[in-house]
C-alpha positions in Angstrom: 64.8 106.4 29.9 68.1 106.2 28.7 71.0 103.7 30.5 72.2 105.1 33.7 75.8 106.3 34.2 77.8 106.3 36.8 80.9 109.1 37.5 82.8 107.1 34.9 81.0 106.3 32.1 79.8 103.1 32.5 76.2 102.0 32.2 74.5 100.1 34.2 74.8 96.7 32.0 79.0 97.8 32.4 78.7 97.9 36.1 76.2 94.6 36.6 78.8 92.9 34.5 82.2 93.7 36.5 80.3 92.8 39.7 79.3 89.6 38.1 82.2 88.6 36.8 84.1 89.3 40.1 81.6 87.2 41.9 82.1 84.5 39.0 86.3 85.0 39.2 85.7 85.0 43.0 83.7 81.6 42.9 86.8 80.2 40.5 89.3 81.2 42.8 87.2 79.9 45.9 86.8 76.5 43.7 90.5 76.4 42.8 91.4 76.5 46.6 89.3 73.7 47.5 90.8 72.0 44.4 94.4 73.0 45.5 93.7 71.4 49.0 92.1 68.0 48.0 94.9 67.1 45.8 97.6 68.3 48.7 95.7 66.3 51.0 95.4 63.0 48.9 99.0 63.4 47.9 100.3 63.4 51.2 98.1 61.2 52.5 99.7 58.4 50.2 103.0 59.1 51.1 102.8 60.4 55.1 101.8 57.1 56.9 100.1 59.2 59.7 97.9 60.6 57.2 95.1 58.7 55.8 94.5 59.6 52.3 90.4 59.0 51.7 88.6 58.7 48.1 87.2 61.9 48.7 90.2 63.4 47.6 90.5 62.6 44.0 86.4 62.8 43.4 86.3 66.5 44.8 89.5 67.4 42.5 87.9 66.2 39.7 84.7 67.9 40.3 86.6 71.1 41.0 88.2 70.9 37.9 84.8 70.7 36.0 83.6 73.5 38.0 86.7 75.7 36.9 86.3 74.6 33.3 83.0 75.7 32.8 82.6 78.5 34.7 86.0 79.9 33.7 85.2 80.0 30.4 82.6 83.2 30.7 85.5 84.7 32.7 87.7 84.5 28.9 85.0 85.6 27.0 84.2 88.8 28.9 87.9 89.2 28.7 88.0 88.4 24.9 90.1 85.7 25.9 88.5 83.0 24.9 90.3 80.7 21.9 89.5 82.1 18.3 90.7 81.2 15.0 92.7 84.5 14.6 94.6 82.9 11.2 90.4 83.1 9.5 90.8 86.7 9.7 94.3 87.1 8.5 93.1 85.4 5.3 89.6 87.4 4.8 89.0 90.6 3.9 89.2 93.3 6.2 85.4 94.5 5.6 84.6 90.6 6.9 86.4 90.5 10.3 83.7 92.6 12.6 80.6 90.4 11.1 82.8 87.3 11.9 83.9 88.3 15.1 79.8 89.3 15.8 79.2 85.7 14.5 81.8 83.9 16.7 80.0 85.8 19.9 76.5 84.6 18.2 77.9 80.8 18.3 79.2 81.5 21.8 75.3 82.8 22.9 73.7 79.8 21.4 76.2 77.0 22.2 75.9 78.6 26.2 72.1 78.5 26.0 72.7 74.6 25.2 74.8 74.6 28.3 72.2 76.0 30.2 69.3 73.7 28.7 71.0 71.0 28.7 72.7 71.2 32.1 69.5 72.0 33.8 68.0 68.3 32.4 71.0 66.4 33.1 70.6 68.0 36.7 67.3 67.2 37.3 67.8 63.8 35.7 70.9 62.8 37.5 70.3 64.4 41.0 68.6 60.9 42.4 72.2 59.6 42.1 75.1 59.9 44.2 79.0 60.4 43.8 80.6 57.1 45.4 83.3 58.4 47.6 81.7 62.0 48.6 78.4 61.0 48.6 76.7 63.8 47.1 74.2 64.5 44.4 75.6 63.3 41.2 73.7 66.8 40.0 76.1 69.1 41.5 78.6 68.2 38.6 76.2 69.1 35.7 74.7 72.2 37.8 78.4 73.6 36.6 76.9 73.6 32.7 74.1 76.1 34.1 76.2 78.2 36.1 78.8 78.1 33.2 76.1 78.1 30.5 74.4 81.6 32.2 77.6 83.6 32.8 79.4 82.4 29.4 76.2 84.1 27.7 76.0 87.3 29.5 79.4 87.6 28.7 78.8 87.3 24.9 75.9 89.0 25.5 78.2 91.8 27.0 80.7 91.4 24.3 78.5 92.1 21.7 77.0 95.0 23.2 80.7 96.7 23.7 81.7 96.1 20.6 83.4 92.8 19.3 86.6 94.5 18.2 87.1 95.2 21.6 
């Protein structure tokens, strides 16, 4: 059966990638808001005597930063804004540029698959450990590898599907 097309000529994979990406970017926005609140509350607590600066603010801010790094990487892959060495593209023959870009997305898929596999293993192993300030399971930190790996791998596959030269 042919791929599903909507009125704008997008395939079902395009629609799924866009919706999933919007969901993940929304998650990043929420995480960023929590991080800003946590850091702000911690700073205010240091300088105003009537506000108590709890220990959890720093731990929560670090946790949010870890999540933003791994989940945000997938958004960069989808939009073609991930770090790449464009100097290499200017040094090789033009006929090599497309295969090198394709290879870079294959490497991204492999790296993200490692994140998923080892993230699951580390999440399971660290579930019994607790963070000192929040008391949350340490596995919450490592779950970001799994979620970010899934998002990054899907978006790298999506970029290969759409054409790496975009």
